[in-house]
N, C-alpha and C positions, 0 to 999 in steps of 0.2 A: 583421434577417435575417443569418445567418452566411454569409460569403462562402466560396467553395470553397477558396481558398488558406488561409483561417483554419482551416477544418475540417481541412485536410490537416496543418497544423502542430500543431494540438491533438491530433489522432489519433496522429500520430507521437510527440509528447511523451508522451502517455498510454501508448502501447505500449512505449516504451523505458524510461521512468522507473518504471513500475509494478513491474517486476521487478528493478530495481536499488535498493539501499537508500539512495537519495539524495532521496526524497520526490517522488512524482509530483504531489501537490497543490501543493507549493511550486514545482515547475518549471512547472506549468500556470498558477499565479498570475503567475509571472515572464513566461511566454509571453503571458498576457493583457495585461500591461503593454506588452510589445513590440508586440503586435498592436493595441493601443488598443481592446480589446473592452469592451463594456458588461458591468458586473459581474453584473447579475441574469440576463441571458440566458446569460452565460458559465457560471454555476453550474448552470443548468438543463441546458445542453449537456453539462457535465462529468458530471453524474449518469448520463447515458445512454451515454456512450462507455466506461463500465465494462463494457458488454456484450461488446465485442470482446476485452478482456483476460480477462474471466471465461471466455469460450470457450477462450482459450489455456490457462488452468489446467485446465479440464475435459478437454481433449485431452492435455495434457502428463502429467497425473496420472490418466489413465483407468484404468490397470492398478491403481494404488494405491487408487482409489475403489472399484473392483470388489472388491479385497481387503478393504477396510474393511466394505463391505456384506456380504461373505461372513462376516466375523468376527461381525457383528451378527445376521444372520438364519439362518445355518447353524450357526456355532459357539457362538452366544449369548455371545460375548465382547464386552463393552461398554466395556472399559477405555479403549482408544484413542479411540473415538468420544466417550466421556464427557469425556476430557481436552480434546478440541477444543471441546466445548460449554462446558466450564468456562472455557476461554480466551476464548471469545466473549462470555460473560455480562457481564463488567465494561464492555467497550466498548459493548455494546448498551444497557446501562442508562445509561451516561454520555451516549451519543449521544441517547437519548430525553429525558433530563433537560435537556440543553443544546441541543436542536434549534433552538428559537426564537432563542436567543442566537447560535448559530453562523451562522444564516441572516441575522441582522440586524446583528450587531456588525462594525464595520470591522476589529476586532482580528484576525479570522480571515482577512483578505485583505491585511493590512498587510505590505509588503515588508520593513520593518525587523524585524518579529516573525519572519518567515520566515528572514531572514538569521541572526538570533540562534539560532534552533532548528537551522538547518543547521549552524552552527558548533559548538554545544553537543554535538549527537549525533555530529558529525564528530570532535570531540576525544575523545569516549568510544570511538569506533571505532579511532582511532589508538592509544589506550592500552588496547585490549581485553585484551591479555595481562597487564596489570597489575591488571585488575579482580578483585575477590574471586570465587571460583568454588566451586560445590558439587562433590562427588565426580563424576568423569567417568563419563558413561554412554555405552554403545555406539551407541545410536540414539534417536530421538524416541519410539520405542515403550516405552522404559523410564522415561519421564517420570512422575513422581508427580502426583496430583491437586493437591497443594499448590503444586508448581512450575508446573503448568498455569495455576492461578489467578494466580500471580505474573507469568507472561508476559502474561496477560490484562490485569492492572492496568497493566503497562508499556505495553501497546498503547493504552491510553486517551490517553496523551500524543500519539499520532499524530492526534488530533482537531485539534491545532494544526498548520496547514500549515508545512512545513519540517522537521517531525520525522521522518516516514517510518514508516509502519506496519510494513513489513518490516524496517526498520532497528532499531526498538525491540524487535520480537519476536526478531530474530536476536541482538541484544545480550543480551536477557533469557535467550534460549536458551543462549547461551555461559556466562552466569553460572550457569545451571541445570546445566551440565556437558556440554552438547552441543558438537560441532564445528560449523564454519560450514555444512557441507553439510546435516547433520541439522537444524540450527536453521532453515535456509532452507526445507527440505522441510516442516517443521512449520508455519512461518510461512505458506507458500503454501497448504497444506491448510486452515488456518484462514481464509485469504483467501477461499476458495471459499464458505464459509458466510457470511462478512461481506458480500462483494460481491453474493451472491444476495439477501441481505436488503435491501441498498441498492436494488437494481433492483426488487424486489417492492414495497418501500415507495413508490418513485417512481411505479410503475404504478397504485397505489391512489388517487393524487391525480388529480382530474378536470382540474386546471390543467396537470398534467404530461402527461396523455394528450392534451390539446389542443395542448400544445407539440410533442409527437411528431408529431401529425397535420399540423401546420404546417411542421415542419422535418425530416420523415422522410428526405428525400433526402440532406441534409447529415449527418444522424446516421448513416445507413447508410454513407455514404462515409467518415466519420471512424472508424467502428467497423471497417470493412474495413482501413483504414490501421493502426489500433491492433492489430488481430488479426495482420496480417502482420508488423509490426515487433515485436510482443510475442512471437511464436513464435521469431523470430530472437534476441531479447534474452534470453529465459529459458534457452535452450540455452547461449548464451555465458556468461551469469552463473553458471549452475549448475556449469559446467566450471571457471570462474575461481575460484569459492569453495572449490574443493578445494585450491587453492594456498595455501601459507603466506604470510601478509601481505596476502591479498586484501581483507579487511575494512578493514585500515589504509589501503589504496589508495583505497577508496571514501571513507574518512574525510578524506583529504587533498583529494580532489575536492570534498567538501562545504565544507571550510574555504575553498578557493579561490573557489568560487561565492559563498559568504557574503560574502567580502571584496569581490568585484566588485559585489555587490548593495548593500552598504553604501556603497561609493564612488559608485555610481550615485545612491543616495538623497541623499547629501551634495551632489552636483553639480546636482541638480534645481532 
């Protein structure tokens, strides 16, 4: 049974790290180690505290969502919606194919793996201006289907904790010609689809529904914490990403955390 203080820290970590390109799954695994939580119940709990951060995205991008729906049903313009679907397809296919492996293999919760991926993506962020880039585009609306698929393929690496789904999609967006803000907007709009799918998939499982029934109070509490902290985090992050060198700053943070985790693992 999850304790209240554990639910608080997990909800806070989810809310803050989900919208910062530093890997929420990696930070939650680190938090699990700190809290000495049981791995199986931890992962079940993690699946359902996505609800709070999903609500944050729905509220933050409510006007954009209405705009996209208008493009589809009124203007019959499917270009942007199709790009989002194309970006989602690779990670959905990869997740379905690797689902059993992800759930059973210790590789996907290994702190050393998390540290390595934190460092690798962090180094790419630090050197983002040196990465090869396509012709600059004004916004995510100008993204081509081919580039949308490329971002989706990059997103597959986020199945490995420590990588960061938003981090990989923002980096891929930068390579595709977007600036930080546009790449982040596109990343989070894709997140709405992906996170909705994760929640629905979890609800289809009878064992997951039983877990919700047994732990509904702690799940509700953690989701409230994730929702409140997430609302604060996404507003701060989106403003920060407009600044030059913002992605590099997140990269240095990742490298520092990776170094601390490696030292922790060596001293264990």
